C-alpha positions as CSV (number, residue, x, y, z in Angstrom):
1,M,226.1,70.4,180.9
2,A,225.4,70.3,177.2
3,A,229.1,70.1,176.5
4,R,229.5,67.1,178.8
5,Y,226.5,65.4,177.1
6,S,228.1,66.1,173.7
7,D,231.6,64.8,174.8
8,A,230.0,61.6,176.1
9,A,228.1,61.2,172.7
10,A,231.3,61.9,170.8
11,A,233.1,59.2,172.8
12,L,230.4,56.7,171.9
13,L,230.8,57.6,168.2
14,D,234.6,57.3,168.5
15,G,234.4,53.7,169.8
16,D,233.3,53.7,173.4
17,G,230.7,51.2,174.4
18,L,227.2,52.2,175.6
19,L,228.1,51.3,179.1
20,Y,231.9,50.6,179.2
21,P,234.5,52.9,177.8
22,R,237.4,51.6,175.7
23,V,239.8,52.3,178.5
24,W,238.5,51.7,181.9
25,P,238.8,54.7,184.2
26,E,241.1,55.0,187.2
27,P,239.3,54.3,190.5
28,S,239.3,58.0,191.4
29,D,237.9,59.0,187.9
30,T,234.2,58.8,188.6
31,A,232.9,61.1,185.8
32,I,231.2,58.1,184.1
33,V,228.8,57.7,187.0
34,S,227.9,61.4,187.2
35,R,224.8,61.0,185.0
36,P,223.0,58.1,183.4
37,P,224.1,57.0,180.0
38,G,220.8,57.3,178.2
39,Y,220.9,60.9,176.9
40,P,224.4,60.7,175.5
41,A,223.2,57.6,173.7
42,F,220.4,59.6,172.2
43,V,222.6,62.4,171.2
44,A,225.1,60.0,169.6
45,L,222.3,58.4,167.6
46,V,221.2,61.8,166.3
47,H,224.7,62.8,165.5
48,A,225.3,59.6,163.6
49,V,222.1,60.1,161.5
50,A,221.9,63.9,161.1
51,G,225.3,65.3,161.9
52,R,227.2,66.5,165.0
53,T,225.3,69.8,165.6
54,Y,223.1,71.0,168.4
55,V,220.4,71.9,165.9
56,A,220.1,68.3,164.8
57,V,219.8,67.1,168.4
58,L,217.2,69.7,169.3
59,S,215.2,69.2,166.1
60,A,215.0,65.4,166.8
61,Q,214.1,66.1,170.4
62,A,211.4,68.6,169.3
63,L,209.9,66.0,166.9
64,L,209.7,63.5,169.7
65,A,208.2,66.0,172.1
66,V,205.3,66.5,169.6
67,L,204.1,63.1,170.7
68,A,203.3,64.3,174.2
69,P,200.2,66.3,173.3
70,V,199.0,63.3,171.2
71,L,199.4,61.0,174.2
72,L,197.7,63.5,176.3
73,L,194.8,63.6,173.9
74,V,194.6,59.7,173.9
75,L,194.9,59.4,177.7
76,T,192.5,62.0,178.6
77,S,189.9,60.9,176.0
78,R,190.0,57.4,177.4
79,A,190.1,58.2,181.1
80,V,187.8,61.4,181.1
81,G,186.0,61.9,177.8
82,R,186.6,63.0,174.2
83,R,185.9,66.7,174.7
84,A,188.2,66.8,177.7
85,G,190.8,64.8,175.7
86,L,190.6,67.3,172.7
87,A,191.0,70.2,175.1
88,A,193.9,68.4,176.8
89,G,195.7,67.8,173.6
90,L,195.3,71.4,172.5
91,V,196.5,72.7,175.9
92,G,199.5,70.4,175.7
93,A,200.3,71.5,172.2
94,V,200.8,75.2,173.4
95,S,202.1,74.3,176.9
96,P,205.1,76.6,177.7
97,P,207.0,74.1,179.8
98,L,206.6,71.3,177.2
99,G,207.6,73.6,174.4
100,H,210.5,75.4,176.1
101,Y,212.3,72.3,177.4
102,A,211.9,70.4,174.1
103,A,214.4,73.2,172.9
104,V,216.9,72.7,175.7
105,F,219.8,70.3,175.5
106,T,218.9,68.1,178.5
107,P,216.9,64.8,178.8
108,D,214.0,66.5,180.7
109,A,211.6,66.7,177.7
110,L,212.2,63.1,176.7
111,S,211.7,61.9,180.3
112,A,208.4,63.8,180.5
113,L,207.2,62.2,177.3
114,L,208.0,58.8,178.8
115,A,206.2,59.7,182.0
116,V,203.0,60.4,179.9
117,A,203.6,57.3,177.9
118,I,203.7,55.1,181.1
119,V,200.4,56.2,182.4
120,T,198.8,56.1,178.9
121,V,199.9,52.4,178.5
122,L,198.6,51.5,181.9
123,W,195.3,53.0,181.3
124,C,194.7,51.9,177.8
125,G,196.1,48.4,178.5
126,R,193.5,47.4,181.1
127,R,192.2,44.6,178.9
128,R,195.7,43.2,178.8
129,P,197.1,44.1,182.2
130,A,200.2,41.9,182.1
131,A,201.4,43.2,178.7
132,A,200.6,46.8,179.9
133,A,202.6,46.2,183.0
134,I,205.6,45.0,181.1
135,V,205.5,47.8,178.6
136,A,205.0,50.4,181.3
137,G,207.9,49.0,183.3
138,A,210.1,49.0,180.2
139,L,209.3,52.7,179.6
140,A,210.1,53.5,183.3
141,G,213.4,51.7,182.9
142,V,214.3,53.7,179.8
143,A,213.2,56.9,181.6
144,T,215.7,56.0,184.4
145,W,218.4,55.8,181.7
146,L,217.6,59.4,181.1
147,R,217.0,60.7,184.6
148,P,217.8,58.9,187.9
149,N,214.7,60.4,189.4
150,F,212.5,57.7,187.9
151,L,214.3,54.8,189.7
152,L,211.7,54.5,192.4
153,L,208.6,55.3,190.4
154,P,208.0,51.5,189.5
155,L,207.5,51.0,193.2
156,L,204.5,53.4,193.2
157,L,202.9,52.2,190.1
158,P,201.7,48.8,191.4
159,V,200.1,50.6,194.4
160,A,198.3,53.0,192.1
161,L,197.2,50.2,189.9
162,W,195.9,48.1,192.8
163,L,194.0,51.1,194.2
164,A,192.6,52.1,190.8
165,W,191.6,48.5,189.6
166,P,191.5,46.1,192.5
167,A,189.7,43.5,190.5
168,R,192.2,43.6,187.5
169,C,195.6,44.1,189.2
170,S,196.8,40.9,190.7
171,A,200.1,40.9,192.7
172,W,202.2,39.3,190.0
173,R,201.0,41.5,187.3
174,A,201.8,44.5,189.4
175,T,205.2,43.1,190.2
176,L,205.9,42.9,186.5
177,V,206.2,46.7,186.4
178,V,208.9,46.7,189.0
179,V,210.8,43.7,187.7
180,T,210.8,44.9,184.0
181,A,211.9,48.4,185.0
182,W,214.7,47.4,187.2
183,A,215.9,44.7,184.8
184,I,216.4,47.5,182.2
185,V,218.3,49.6,184.9
186,A,220.4,46.7,186.1
187,P,223.1,46.9,183.5
188,I,224.0,50.4,184.7
189,T,224.2,49.2,188.2
190,I,226.3,46.2,187.3
191,R,228.6,48.4,185.2
192,N,229.1,50.8,188.2
193,Y,230.0,48.0,190.6
194,R,232.4,46.4,188.1
195,L,234.2,49.6,187.5
196,Y,234.3,50.9,191.1
197,G,233.4,48.0,193.4
198,E,230.5,50.2,194.9
199,L,226.7,49.9,194.7
200,V,225.6,52.9,192.7
201,P,222.2,52.1,191.3
202,V,222.2,54.7,188.5
203,S,224.4,57.8,189.2
204,S,226.3,59.5,192.0
205,N,224.3,62.8,192.3
206,F,221.8,62.3,195.0
207,G,224.0,63.8,197.7
208,I,224.7,67.0,195.9
209,V,221.0,67.8,195.2
210,L,220.2,67.0,198.8
211,W,223.0,69.2,200.2
212,E,222.1,72.0,197.8
213,G,218.5,71.6,198.7
214,I,219.5,72.2,202.3
215,A,221.3,75.3,201.2
216,D,218.2,76.5,199.3
217,L,216.1,76.3,202.5
218,G,218.5,78.6,204.3
219,G,221.0,76.0,205.4
220,E,224.1,77.8,204.5
221,R,224.8,78.3,208.2
222,F,225.4,74.6,208.3
223,G,228.0,74.8,205.6
224,A,225.8,73.9,202.7
225,H,226.2,75.7,199.3
226,P,223.4,76.2,196.7
227,A,225.5,75.8,193.5
228,D,227.6,73.0,192.1
229,R,230.8,75.0,191.9
230,E,230.4,76.3,195.4
231,V,230.0,72.7,196.6
232,A,233.0,71.6,194.8
233,R,235.2,74.4,196.0
234,G,234.0,73.9,199.6
235,E,234.9,70.3,199.5
236,A,238.4,71.1,198.1
237,A,238.9,73.3,201.1
238,L,237.3,71.0,203.6
239,L,239.1,67.8,202.3
240,G,242.4,69.5,201.4
241,D,242.4,68.3,197.8
242,A,242.6,71.1,195.1
243,R,241.4,68.7,192.4
244,Y,237.9,68.6,194.0
245,A,237.3,72.3,193.1
246,E,237.0,71.5,189.4
247,W,233.9,69.4,189.5
248,W,231.4,67.9,192.0
249,A,231.4,64.5,190.3
250,S,235.1,63.6,189.9
251,P,237.6,62.7,191.2
252,D,236.3,60.5,194.0
253,G,232.8,61.4,193.2
254,I,231.1,58.3,194.8
255,R,232.9,58.9,198.2
256,R,232.3,62.6,198.1
257,D,228.6,62.2,197.3
258,R,228.0,59.8,200.1
259,A,229.8,62.2,202.5
260,R,227.2,64.9,201.3
261,V,224.4,62.5,202.1
262,R,225.8,62.0,205.6
263,R,226.2,65.7,206.2
264,S,222.7,66.3,205.0
265,L,221.2,63.6,207.2
266,E,223.0,65.0,210.2
267,V,221.4,68.5,209.5
268,I,217.9,66.9,209.0
269,R,218.2,64.8,212.2
270,A,219.2,67.9,214.2
271,H,216.5,70.2,212.7
272,P,213.6,68.0,211.6
273,R,210.9,70.6,212.0
274,W,212.9,73.2,210.0
275,F,213.5,70.7,207.2
276,A,209.9,69.5,207.1
277,A,208.6,73.1,206.9
278,G,211.1,73.9,204.2
279,C,210.0,70.8,202.2
280,L,206.4,72.0,202.3
281,R,207.4,75.4,201.1
282,R,209.5,73.9,198.3
283,A,206.5,71.7,197.3
284,G,204.5,74.9,196.8
285,G,207.4,76.3,194.7
286,V,207.5,73.2,192.5
287,L,203.8,73.7,191.7
288,E,204.3,77.5,191.1
289,Q,207.4,77.0,188.8
290,Q,205.2,75.8,186.0
291,A,204.2,79.3,185.3
292,A,208.0,80.3,185.0
293,A,208.5,78.6,181.7
294,P,209.0,81.4,179.0
295,L,206.6,81.9,176.3
296,V,207.4,81.7,172.6
297,S,209.3,84.9,171.8
298,A,207.5,87.3,169.5
299,S,210.7,87.9,167.5
300,L,213.3,85.5,166.0
301,P,216.4,84.8,168.1
302,P,219.8,85.6,166.6
303,P,221.0,82.9,164.2
304,P,223.9,80.6,165.2
305,A,227.4,81.5,164.2
306,D,228.2,78.1,162.7
307,P,227.5,78.3,158.9
308,A,226.0,74.7,158.8
309,E,223.7,75.3,161.7
310,R,222.9,78.9,160.4
311,S,221.5,77.5,157.1
312,R,219.3,75.0,158.9
313,W,218.1,77.6,161.3
314,L,217.2,80.0,158.5
315,A,215.1,77.3,156.8
316,V,213.2,76.6,159.9
317,A,212.8,80.2,160.9
318,G,211.4,81.0,157.5
319,A,208.9,78.2,157.6
320,V,207.5,78.8,161.1
321,G,208.5,82.4,162.0
322,R,205.0,83.7,161.3
323,L,203.4,81.3,163.7
324,R,205.2,82.9,166.7
325,A,202.6,85.6,167.4
326,P,199.5,83.4,167.3
327,V,201.2,80.7,169.3
328,R,202.3,83.2,171.9
329,W,198.7,84.5,172.2
330,L,197.4,80.9,172.7
331,Q,200.0,80.3,175.3
332,Q,198.9,83.5,177.2
333,L,195.3,82.3,176.9
334,V,196.3,79.0,178.5
335,T,198.8,80.2,181.1
336,V,196.9,83.0,182.8
337,P,194.0,80.9,184.2
338,G,196.2,77.8,184.3
339,A,196.5,77.3,188.0
340,W,192.7,77.8,188.6
341,L,191.8,75.4,185.8
342,R,194.3,72.8,187.0
343,A,192.8,73.0,190.5
344,T,189.3,72.9,189.3
345,G,189.9,69.9,187.0
346,L,191.6,68.0,189.7
347,V,188.8,68.6,192.2
348,L,186.1,67.6,189.6
349,L,188.0,64.4,188.8
350,V,188.5,63.5,192.5
351,V,184.8,64.0,193.1
352,L,183.5,62.3,190.0
353,A,186.1,59.5,189.5
354,P,188.5,59.2,192.4
355,R,190.1,56.0,191.2
356,R,191.0,57.7,187.8
357,A,192.2,60.7,189.5
358,L,194.6,58.6,191.6
359,L,196.1,57.0,188.6
360,L,196.4,60.2,186.6
361,S,198.0,61.9,189.6
362,T,200.6,59.1,190.3
363,V,203.4,60.7,188.4
364,P,202.8,64.3,189.6
365,L,202.6,63.1,193.2
366,Y,205.8,61.0,192.8
367,V,207.6,64.1,191.4
368,L,206.3,66.3,194.1
369,A,207.4,63.9,196.8
370,M,210.8,63.3,195.2
371,Q,211.7,67.0,194.5
372,S,210.4,68.6,197.7
373,P,213.4,67.4,199.9
374,V,216.1,68.2,197.4
375,H,217.4,71.0,195.2
376,F,214.9,72.0,192.6
377,E,215.2,73.5,189.1
378,P,212.0,74.1,187.0
379,R,213.1,71.5,184.5
380,F,213.1,68.8,187.2
381,G,209.3,69.3,187.5
382,L,208.6,68.7,183.8
383,P,207.2,65.2,184.3
384,L,204.7,66.8,186.7
385,Y,203.8,69.7,184.5
386,A,203.3,67.3,181.5
387,F,200.1,66.1,183.3
388,S,198.6,69.5,183.9
389,P,196.8,69.5,180.5
390,V,194.8,66.5,181.6
391,F,193.2,68.5,184.5
392,E,193.1,71.7,182.5
393,G,191.5,70.0,179.6
394,L,188.7,68.6,181.9
395,A,188.1,72.1,183.3
396,W,188.0,73.7,179.8
397,A,185.5,71.0,178.7
398,V,183.3,71.7,181.6
399,L,183.5,75.4,181.2
400,L,182.9,75.4,177.4
401,G,180.1,72.9,177.8
402,A,178.3,75.0,180.4
403,A,178.8,78.1,178.1
404,V,177.3,76.3,175.2
405,L,174.3,75.1,177.3
406,G,173.7,78.6,178.7
407,A,173.8,80.0,175.1
408,R,171.4,77.5,173.9
409,A,169.1,78.3,176.9
410,V,169.3,82.0,176.2
411,F,168.6,81.7,172.5
412,S,165.8,79.2,172.9
413,G,164.2,81.5,175.5
414,G,164.4,84.4,173.1
415,R,162.8,82.5,170.4
416,G,160.0,81.4,172.7
417,S,159.2,84.9,173.9
418,G,159.1,86.0,170.2
419,R,156.4,83.5,169.4
């Protein structure tokens, strides 16, 4: 996957357009619609500025990911309180998922950052709702350029806004979110139609995640496969075209993906209860996978083989290597009670401020609804996990506040008995 992103970025630097290649592909060559063009554009920008190395891309990505805890601090402080905001920022700073996927060559860390930014803009822009709606819609559109999963999020945001602020959110202001987001996505859709004469809103990968999701639920007896290569090989045998075994996305990726959707829907219609029960189980797995992100390693990883990347790696390792042990300890402190703290914070927020709880839960609920029916990898849930520090921060603030009050009561009582 990283190699394909790098190849697409190299093509941009060598003269391809952001949307249209120098030479238009043959109708059967559907590689260009396998994924959105946003992340290759980001990689190309980093390569143009800092050199064509993985270290440069991951360093830039990590620097941007640092903004996520800052946004969590601002959002939670404004929506819940300063103490909860400070706790949320600290929890976000040592969050294993946010830290781990910032160092993975995929767009997931950037999409999670944009998800937090969307909700932060909507909450902090209540005094200028029209401007906030436009900015939030623009961020949602940019997020869709990175990950197609965000395509339908703008439809949910107006509903959440209206339920959270019925007096402030008029219909046309809410519509601005959708219009702005889809206006930014529209060039991709237009490009796809011009190249292939087919309506492909962003990318042609919904069918494969739906078909693999059925396999994950135990649907291999229906012919489904749980891995990309197995799906491609199965289609090569089923359709009698050896070329299909090389990649799920090309050749004829649009037609093949729509066939996967049809096969998936046939299975779902024939076994609705089985599929619904499997989706519920997967929803629980989505929530549990947050704890699967690895902690910071106590020892340094092996250096890269490339001399240029090795020198940069040594400079970074020497500067921050000693921080590994204390950061790992902090991650353990946050991770062990994490599930209980998230549940406690969410319950408290629902009871004390249900409208705020609704808006802060919009993206997590959306991710949960979108990922439960399809194939799931832990990185797909990162936009959901990015909001966990909000609820954990509230729980930490309440617990620490109660502990401080208890300590004061104990010490004041002791002084009173001494007198």
